Kinemage of the C-alpha trace (Angstrom):
@kinemage 1
@onewidth
@group {chain A} dominant
@subgroup {mainchain}
@vectorlist {calphas} color= white
{ca met a 1} P -36.386 62.841 136.228
{ca ser a 2} L -32.751 63.313 136.223
{ca ser a 3} L -31.707 67.486 137.720
{ca pro a 4} L -29.749 69.570 135.567
{ca thr a 5} L -26.818 68.674 136.493
{ca asp a 6} L -26.876 64.779 136.958
{ca pro a 7} L -23.733 63.881 135.056
{ca ser a 8} L -25.273 60.323 134.555
{ca pro a 9} L -24.664 59.624 130.957
{ca phe a 10} L -28.205 58.602 129.961
{ca ala a 11} L -29.749 61.862 131.188
{ca pro a 12} L -31.268 64.042 128.909
{ca ala a 13} L -29.569 66.727 127.778
{ca pro a 14} L -30.034 70.068 129.140
{ca asp a 15} L -31.842 73.084 127.682
{ca trp a 16} L -28.491 75.290 127.859
{ca leu a 17} L -30.422 78.624 127.033
{ca gly a 18} L -32.628 77.639 129.502
{ca leu a 19} L -30.411 76.639 132.064
{ca val a 20} L -28.234 79.985 131.514
{ca gly a 21} L -31.863 82.456 131.544
{ca ala a 22} L -32.444 80.472 134.800
{ca trp a 23} L -29.164 81.141 136.114
{ca gln a 24} L -28.921 84.235 135.161
{ca arg a 25} L -32.449 85.412 136.596
{ca gly a 26} L -31.254 83.939 139.990
{ca glu a 27} L -33.362 80.776 140.140
{ca val a 28} L -30.600 78.332 139.778
{ca pro a 29} L -27.382 78.619 141.031
{ca arg a 30} L -23.950 78.837 139.403
{ca glu a 31} L -22.813 75.553 139.722
{ca ala a 32} L -26.224 73.933 137.878
{ca leu a 33} L -24.617 75.353 134.619
{ca thr a 34} L -20.883 74.825 134.969
{ca gly a 35} L -21.610 71.581 136.825
{ca pro a 36} L -23.409 70.418 133.385
{ca leu a 37} L -20.765 72.108 131.318
{ca thr a 38} L -17.891 70.538 132.935
{ca gln a 39} L -19.238 67.117 132.695
{ca leu a 40} L -19.407 67.719 129.261
{ca gly a 41} L -16.823 64.828 127.246
{ca ser a 42} L -13.480 66.359 125.484
{ca asp a 43} L -15.119 65.568 122.227
{ca gln a 44} L -18.512 67.833 122.894
{ca gly a 45} L -16.888 71.423 121.745
{ca glu a 46} L -19.647 71.094 119.583
{ca thr a 47} L -22.371 71.587 122.257
{ca val a 48} L -20.875 74.996 123.575
{ca gln a 49} L -20.129 76.389 120.087
{ca thr a 50} L -23.478 75.931 119.686
{ca leu a 51} L -24.361 77.297 123.235
{ca ile a 52} L -22.248 80.224 122.219
{ca ser a 53} L -24.017 80.350 118.486
{ca gly a 54} L -27.716 80.982 120.465
{ca leu a 55} L -26.780 82.545 123.131
{ca leu a 56} L -25.282 85.340 120.438
{ca ala a 57} L -28.257 84.851 118.706
{ca arg a 58} L -30.174 85.531 121.811
{ca ala a 59} L -28.059 89.018 122.384
{ca arg a 60} L -28.387 90.043 118.729
{ca gln a 61} L -32.688 89.972 118.926
{ca val a 62} L -32.621 91.406 123.275
{ca ala a 63} L -31.041 94.623 120.893
{ca gly a 64} L -32.896 94.589 118.297
{ca glu a 65} L -35.660 95.177 120.748
{ca arg a 66} L -33.830 97.324 123.349
{ca gly a 67} L -32.363 99.385 119.452
{ca ala a 68} L -28.882 98.901 121.160
{ca gly a 69} L -25.835 96.412 120.526
{ca pro a 70} L -24.944 94.241 123.372
{ca gly a 71} L -22.928 96.012 125.555
{ca ala a 72} L -20.592 95.099 129.193
{ca asp a 73} L -21.112 98.425 132.100
{ca ser a 74} L -18.519 101.223 131.192
{ca asp a 75} L -17.457 101.381 134.275
{ca ala a 76} L -16.170 97.726 134.334
{ca ser a 77} L -12.407 98.748 134.913
{ca thr a 78} L -8.999 97.001 133.424
{ca asp a 79} L -8.495 95.956 136.930
{ca asn a 80} L -11.748 94.352 138.029
{ca trp a 81} L -11.478 92.285 134.509
{ca arg a 82} L -7.280 91.259 135.908
{ca ala a 83} L -9.189 89.900 138.799
{ca glu a 84} L -11.943 88.537 137.522
{ca leu a 85} L -9.779 86.483 135.067
{ca leu a 86} L -6.807 85.823 137.228
{ca ala a 87} L -9.342 84.376 139.742
{ca cys a 88} L -10.796 81.936 136.726
{ca arg a 89} L -11.122 77.812 136.392
{ca ala a 90} L -10.738 76.886 133.454
{ca arg a 91} L -12.026 74.071 130.870
{ca thr a 92} L -11.222 73.104 127.184
{ca trp a 93} L -12.625 70.870 125.095
{ca ala a 94} L -10.130 69.479 121.632
{ca ser a 95} L -10.891 69.922 118.502
{ca pro a 96} L -12.381 69.393 116.207
{ca ala a 97} L -14.368 71.443 117.737
{ca ser a 98} L -12.754 73.749 120.121
{ca ala a 99} L -13.933 75.870 123.108
{ca gly a 100} L -13.358 76.661 125.884
{ca leu a 101} L -14.530 77.793 129.698
{ca leu a 102} L -13.154 80.265 132.185
{ca val a 103} L -15.416 80.840 135.532
{ca gly a 104} L -14.825 83.300 137.674
{ca pro a 105} L -16.046 84.541 140.340
{ca thr a 106} L -18.757 86.680 138.836
{ca thr a 107} L -18.688 85.797 135.149
{ca leu a 108} L -18.588 82.753 132.949
{ca leu a 109} L -16.601 83.372 129.598
{ca leu a 110} L -17.544 80.912 127.055
{ca thr a 111} L -15.345 80.812 123.250
{ca asp a 112} L -14.782 78.887 120.192
{ca gly a 113} L -12.014 80.904 119.299
{ca arg a 114} L -14.217 82.844 116.572
{ca gln a 115} L -16.841 83.436 118.788
{ca gly a 116} L -17.612 84.536 122.383
{ca val a 117} L -19.376 85.619 125.194
{ca val a 118} L -19.945 87.186 128.881
{ca leu a 119} L -22.469 86.170 130.728
{ca gly a 120} L -22.803 87.240 134.671
{ca arg a 121} L -25.893 87.665 135.957
{ca pro a 122} L -28.046 90.608 134.377
{ca gly a 123} L -27.215 90.185 131.068
{ca leu a 124} L -24.583 88.876 128.652
{ca arg a 125} L -21.652 90.562 126.265
{ca ala a 126} L -20.300 89.552 122.492
{ca leu a 127} L -16.677 88.849 122.159
{ca pro a 128} L -14.751 90.349 119.656
{ca gly a 129} L -13.679 87.741 117.531
{ca ser a 130} L -9.713 88.293 118.431
{ca val a 131} L -10.438 88.313 122.004
{ca ser a 132} L -12.556 85.000 121.666
{ca ala a 133} L -9.282 83.599 120.218
{ca ser a 134} L -7.139 85.196 122.952
{ca leu a 135} L -9.591 84.172 125.437
{ca leu a 136} L -9.219 80.232 124.038
{ca leu a 137} L -5.502 80.350 124.381
{ca leu a 138} L -5.807 82.023 127.772
{ca cys a 139} L -7.974 78.776 128.477
{ca gln a 140} L -5.611 76.546 126.441
{ca thr a 141} L -3.052 77.495 128.403
{ca ile a 142} L -4.320 77.249 132.395
{ca val a 143} L -5.877 73.889 131.606
{ca met a 144} L -2.465 72.535 130.219
{ca ala a 145} L -0.418 74.512 132.753
{ca asp a 146} L -2.909 72.707 135.902
{ca asp a 147} L -2.171 69.461 133.945
{ca ala a 148} L 1.608 69.776 134.424
{ca val a 149} L 1.165 70.849 137.403
{ca asp a 150} L -0.884 67.929 138.473
{ca ala a 151} L 1.678 65.611 136.629
{ca gln a 152} L 4.335 67.236 138.949
{ca glu a 153} L 2.653 66.951 142.012
{ca leu a 154} L 1.594 63.671 141.479
{ca gly a 155} L 5.367 62.676 140.249
{ca lys a 156} L 6.318 64.214 144.062
{ca leu a 157} L 4.070 61.801 145.894
{ca arg a 158} L 4.718 58.711 144.169
{ca gln a 159} L 8.359 59.211 145.469
{ca gln a 160} L 7.052 60.340 148.838
{ca arg a 161} L 5.284 56.943 148.813
{ca ile a 162} L 7.893 55.277 147.554
{ca asp a 163} L 10.482 56.399 149.898
{ca ser a 164} L 8.006 55.990 152.905
{ca thr a 165} L 7.378 52.317 151.780
{ca ser a 166} L 11.287 51.825 151.376
{ca thr a 167} L 12.263 53.574 154.975
{ca ser a 168} L 8.929 51.527 156.616
{ca leu a 169} L 10.247 48.133 154.933
{ca ser a 170} L 13.916 48.865 156.147
{ca glu a 171} L 12.628 48.746 160.205
{ca ile a 172} L 11.258 45.702 160.361
{ca lys a 173} L 13.760 42.950 162.012
{ca pro a 174} L 13.456 39.896 160.234
{ca val a 175} L 12.505 36.464 161.575
{ca gln a 176} L 15.295 34.350 163.433
């Protein structure tokens, strides 16, 4: 039987809501959730959208049982959120089922541009549509910037290899 983090294409699809719950309860490490999410193909944004909808439905159910709406700690300051966002890694899924994932030091943010959630150990918070759209744009920007830096670094490495090869080849004396 395969583990939830098994990237094998023949592995059964994880129970996403169960995996989120297990992470929030401390039963599995965060990588048990982020690993399978990041292994989804670029055309599998619909899976992320379904997860977001399921999490929002669960949040509404829990809020109904408590008699209150989903919310975040009122103590969360702007500086804390800024630090969290600056430390994020991002993953995006392409259209037509666009979605984005931000993995911060203490939270996970999932968005499809229309709706989104902030996941933490203690619970989750639904995001307004405007924030969800901005977070999807942020995810896409981070990924594009990372790809650009990777391409630039790859170009530098290629040039270094060419330079080192030409230098070392010029130092070889011909046999006479």
